[in-house]
C-alpha positions as CSV (number, residue, x, y, z in Angstrom):
1,X,-20.5,-3.8,58.0
2,X,-20.8,-1.5,54.9
3,X,-20.2,-4.6,52.7
4,X,-23.0,-6.6,54.2
5,X,-25.5,-3.7,54.2
6,X,-24.8,-3.0,50.6
7,X,-25.3,-6.6,49.5
8,X,-28.5,-6.8,51.6
9,X,-29.9,-3.6,50.0
10,X,-29.1,-4.6,46.4
11,X,-30.7,-8.0,47.2
12,X,-33.8,-6.3,48.5
13,X,-33.9,-4.0,45.5
14,X,-34.0,-7.0,43.1
15,X,-36.7,-8.7,45.2
16,X,-38.8,-5.5,45.4
17,X,-38.5,-5.0,41.7
18,X,-40.1,-8.5,41.3
19,X,-42.9,-7.5,43.7
20,X,-43.5,-4.3,41.6
21,X,-43.8,-6.4,38.5
22,X,-46.0,-8.9,40.2
23,X,-48.4,-6.2,41.3
24,X,-48.3,-4.5,37.9
25,X,-47.1,-1.3,39.5
26,X,-44.3,-0.6,37.2
27,X,-46.0,2.4,35.7
28,X,-47.6,3.7,38.9
29,X,-45.0,6.5,38.6
30,X,-45.3,7.2,34.9
31,X,-42.6,9.9,34.9
32,X,-38.9,10.0,35.9
33,X,-37.0,11.0,38.0
34,X,-40.0,12.6,39.8
35,X,-43.2,10.6,40.5
36,X,-46.3,12.3,39.2
37,X,-44.2,15.4,39.0
38,X,-43.5,15.5,42.7
39,X,-40.6,14.5,45.0
40,X,-43.2,13.0,47.3
41,X,-46.1,11.6,45.2
42,X,-49.7,11.5,46.2
43,X,-50.6,8.5,48.4
44,X,-51.9,5.5,46.6
45,X,-50.8,1.9,47.4
46,X,-49.4,1.1,43.9
47,X,-47.7,4.5,43.6
48,X,-45.8,3.9,46.8
49,X,-44.9,0.3,45.9
50,X,-43.1,1.7,42.9
51,X,-41.9,4.8,44.8
52,X,-40.3,2.6,47.5
53,X,-38.5,0.7,44.7
54,X,-36.9,3.9,43.6
55,X,-36.0,4.8,47.2
56,X,-34.4,1.4,47.8
57,X,-32.5,1.9,44.4
58,X,-31.3,5.3,45.5
59,X,-30.1,3.9,48.9
60,X,-28.4,1.0,47.3
61,X,-26.8,3.2,44.7
62,X,-25.3,5.5,47.3
63,X,-24.0,2.6,49.4
64,X,-22.5,0.9,46.3
65,X,-20.7,4.1,45.3
66,X,-19.2,4.4,48.8
67,X,-18.1,0.8,48.8
68,X,-16.7,1.1,45.3
69,X,-14.7,4.2,46.3
70,X,-13.3,2.3,49.3
71,X,-12.3,-0.7,47.2
72,X,-10.7,1.6,44.5
73,X,-8.4,3.0,47.2
74,X,-7.6,-0.5,48.5
75,X,-7.3,-2.6,45.3
76,X,-3.9,-2.8,43.6
77,X,-3.1,-2.3,39.9
78,X,-5.7,-3.5,37.4
79,X,-8.1,-4.7,40.0
80,X,-9.1,-1.1,40.5
81,X,-11.0,-1.5,37.2
82,X,-13.6,-3.6,39.1
83,X,-15.0,-0.8,41.3
84,X,-14.8,1.5,38.3
85,X,-16.8,-0.8,36.1
86,X,-19.3,-1.3,38.9
87,X,-20.0,2.4,39.2
88,X,-20.1,2.8,35.4
89,X,-22.8,0.0,35.3
90,X,-24.7,1.6,38.1
91,X,-24.8,5.0,36.3
92,X,-25.9,3.2,33.1
93,X,-28.5,1.3,35.0
94,X,-30.0,4.4,36.6
95,X,-30.3,6.0,33.2
96,X,-31.7,2.8,31.7
97,X,-34.3,2.7,34.5
98,X,-35.6,6.1,33.5
99,X,-35.8,5.1,29.8
100,X,-37.7,1.9,30.7
101,X,-40.3,3.9,32.5
102,X,-40.6,6.7,29.9
103,X,-41.0,4.0,27.2
104,X,-43.8,2.2,29.1
105,X,-41.8,-0.9,30.1
106,X,-40.9,-2.5,26.7
107,X,-40.3,-6.2,27.3
108,X,-36.7,-6.5,25.8
109,X,-35.5,-3.4,27.5
110,X,-37.0,-4.4,30.9
111,X,-35.4,-7.8,30.7
112,X,-32.0,-6.1,29.8
113,X,-32.5,-3.8,32.8
114,X,-32.8,-6.8,35.1
115,X,-29.8,-8.5,33.5
116,X,-27.7,-5.4,34.3
117,X,-29.1,-5.3,37.8
118,X,-28.0,-9.0,38.3
119,X,-24.6,-8.2,37.0
120,X,-24.3,-5.3,39.5
121,X,-25.4,-7.7,42.2
122,X,-22.6,-10.1,41.2
123,X,-20.0,-7.3,41.2
124,X,-21.3,-6.1,44.6
125,X,-20.7,-9.6,46.0
126,X,-17.1,-9.5,44.6
127,X,-16.5,-6.1,46.2
128,X,-17.8,-7.4,49.5
129,X,-15.7,-10.6,49.3
130,X,-12.3,-9.1,48.6
131,X,-11.1,-6.3,50.8
132,X,-7.8,-5.6,49.2
133,X,-5.8,-6.1,52.4
134,X,-3.9,-9.0,50.8
135,X,-2.7,-9.5,47.3
136,X,-5.8,-9.7,45.1
137,X,-6.4,-13.0,43.4
138,X,-6.7,-12.7,39.6
139,X,-9.7,-14.1,37.7
140,X,-9.2,-17.8,38.3
141,X,-10.6,-20.8,36.5
142,X,-8.0,-23.1,38.1
143,X,-8.9,-26.3,39.9
144,X,-12.7,-26.2,40.2
145,X,-13.0,-22.5,39.5
146,X,-14.1,-23.3,36.0
147,X,-17.0,-25.4,37.4
148,X,-18.3,-22.7,39.8
149,X,-17.9,-20.1,37.0
150,X,-19.9,-22.2,34.6
151,X,-22.6,-22.9,37.2
152,X,-22.8,-19.2,38.1
153,X,-23.1,-18.3,34.4
154,X,-25.9,-20.9,33.9
155,X,-27.8,-19.6,36.9
156,X,-27.4,-16.0,35.7
157,X,-28.8,-17.0,32.3
158,X,-31.7,-18.8,34.0
159,X,-32.5,-15.8,36.1
160,X,-32.6,-13.5,33.1
161,X,-34.8,-16.0,31.3
162,X,-37.1,-16.0,34.3
163,X,-37.4,-12.2,33.9
164,X,-38.2,-12.6,30.2
165,X,-40.8,-15.2,31.1
166,X,-42.4,-12.8,33.5
167,X,-42.4,-9.8,31.2
168,X,-43.7,-11.7,28.2
169,X,-46.6,-13.1,30.3
170,X,-45.3,-16.6,29.7
171,X,-45.4,-17.7,33.3
172,X,-48.5,-19.8,32.8
173,X,-47.9,-21.0,29.3
174,X,-47.2,-24.4,30.8
175,X,-49.9,-24.6,33.5
176,X,-48.9,-28.1,34.6
177,X,-45.7,-29.6,36.2
178,X,-43.4,-31.4,35.6
179,X,-44.9,-31.8,32.1
180,X,-45.9,-28.9,29.8
181,X,-49.4,-29.0,28.3
182,X,-49.5,-32.7,29.2
183,X,-46.3,-33.6,27.4
184,X,-42.6,-33.8,28.2
185,X,-42.0,-31.9,25.0
186,X,-45.1,-29.8,24.2
187,X,-46.6,-30.4,20.7
188,X,-46.5,-26.6,20.0
189,X,-43.1,-25.0,20.6
190,X,-43.5,-21.4,19.7
191,X,-44.1,-18.0,21.2
192,X,-44.7,-18.0,25.0
193,X,-44.8,-21.8,25.2
194,X,-41.3,-22.0,23.8
195,X,-40.1,-19.2,26.2
196,X,-41.5,-21.0,29.2
197,X,-40.2,-24.4,28.1
198,X,-36.7,-23.1,27.6
199,X,-36.8,-21.7,31.1
200,X,-37.8,-25.0,32.5
201,X,-35.2,-26.9,30.4
202,X,-32.4,-24.8,31.8
203,X,-33.8,-25.4,35.3
204,X,-33.5,-29.1,34.7
205,X,-30.0,-28.7,33.5
206,X,-29.0,-26.7,36.6
207,X,-30.6,-29.4,38.7
208,X,-28.5,-32.1,37.0
209,X,-25.2,-30.1,37.3
210,X,-25.7,-29.3,41.0
211,X,-26.5,-32.8,42.0
212,X,-23.6,-34.2,39.9
213,X,-21.3,-31.8,41.7
214,X,-22.8,-33.0,45.0
215,X,-22.2,-36.6,44.3
216,X,-18.7,-36.0,42.9
217,X,-17.8,-34.1,46.1
218,X,-17.8,-37.5,47.9
219,X,-15.0,-38.9,45.8
220,X,-12.9,-35.8,45.1
221,X,-10.7,-34.4,47.9
222,X,-10.5,-30.8,46.6
223,X,-14.2,-30.5,46.0
224,X,-15.0,-32.1,49.3
225,X,-13.5,-29.0,50.9
226,X,-16.6,-27.1,49.7
227,X,-19.0,-29.7,50.9
228,X,-21.0,-27.4,53.2
229,X,-21.5,-24.8,50.4
230,X,-22.6,-27.6,48.0
231,X,-25.0,-29.0,50.5
232,X,-26.5,-25.5,51.0
233,X,-26.8,-25.2,47.2
234,X,-28.6,-28.6,46.9
235,X,-31.1,-27.5,49.6
236,X,-31.7,-24.2,47.9
237,X,-32.2,-25.9,44.5
238,X,-34.7,-28.3,46.1
239,X,-36.6,-25.4,47.7
240,X,-36.6,-23.5,44.4
241,X,-38.2,-26.4,42.6
242,X,-41.0,-26.6,45.2
243,X,-41.5,-22.8,45.0
244,X,-41.4,-23.0,41.2
245,X,-44.3,-25.4,41.3
246,X,-46.1,-23.1,43.7
247,X,-45.6,-20.2,41.3
248,X,-47.5,-22.1,38.6
249,X,-50.2,-23.5,40.9
250,X,-50.8,-20.1,42.6
251,X,-51.2,-18.4,39.2
252,X,-48.1,-16.2,39.7
253,X,-49.1,-14.9,43.2
254,X,-46.7,-12.1,43.8
255,X,-45.6,-13.4,47.2
256,X,-44.6,-16.7,45.8
257,X,-42.8,-15.1,42.8
258,X,-40.9,-12.9,45.3
259,X,-39.8,-16.0,47.2
260,X,-38.8,-17.5,43.8
261,X,-36.5,-14.6,42.9
262,X,-35.1,-14.5,46.4
263,X,-34.1,-18.2,46.2
264,X,-32.6,-17.6,42.8
265,X,-30.4,-14.8,44.2
266,X,-29.4,-17.0,47.1
267,X,-28.5,-19.8,44.7
268,X,-26.4,-17.4,42.6
269,X,-24.8,-15.8,45.7
270,X,-23.9,-19.2,47.1
271,X,-22.2,-20.3,43.8
272,X,-20.3,-17.0,43.6
273,X,-19.2,-17.2,47.2
274,X,-17.9,-20.7,46.6
275,X,-16.1,-19.6,43.5
276,X,-14.6,-16.6,45.3
277,X,-13.4,-18.9,48.2
278,X,-11.8,-21.2,45.6
279,X,-10.1,-18.2,44.0
280,X,-8.7,-17.2,47.4
281,X,-7.4,-20.6,48.2
282,X,-5.9,-21.1,44.8
283,X,-4.1,-17.8,45.2
284,X,-2.9,-18.7,48.7
285,X,-1.5,-22.0,47.6
């Protein structure tokens, strides 16, 4: 139960952070760790949007520390480093969050903050997937492990690019879809147009890789074993494309962008879950 709750709260934290950015409420609490110099800030809708983000972060942090301590006691040998690294990243992330606020949300630092949050989400999924009751599988790229690792890395990079697009206000640099400024390759590739176009290009690459894996699963016996996860991944990718179009046409409406990041996390989570299952099966065999 602790594992599922921790994953859910970290998931909610990332989505809520997207909502904060979408509503331009990131500096509604301009100080840190207090908010307007108080533990309970004055009531104003944007202040409490940001304040709830901090409360969710505090809750998720406590849960993750408890889960990490539990896994540290359960994990054998060098795998104890995983919960240690997780807590170290969490402490770094909390400190970085304060710096981001005090520096008035600089773009590069805010994007880096999200990248670390996504890494913590990945490690949380690992801690939730392996309980240490059996011999822990080592980092495995055997069989199709390399494929799921590559896909997870690609999706991670794409999610971070998405954060950079958001924070550089490049979300509407290509206001049309599937073309950009009326061209498959826009005539001007610089600044925010280039940022947006790279994000779209990586999305197309992920689409091609996922659907290639889907079709290959029909002829490969080992990959066929993960057919249900791959089908779920295809469905999520299809929904993500539709929502991505909605993000552009809704002019970055915060509800649509929140759904967009939610689907991105579900896609990453599905790939990681599949990779972890493959690691367990490789270890068992």
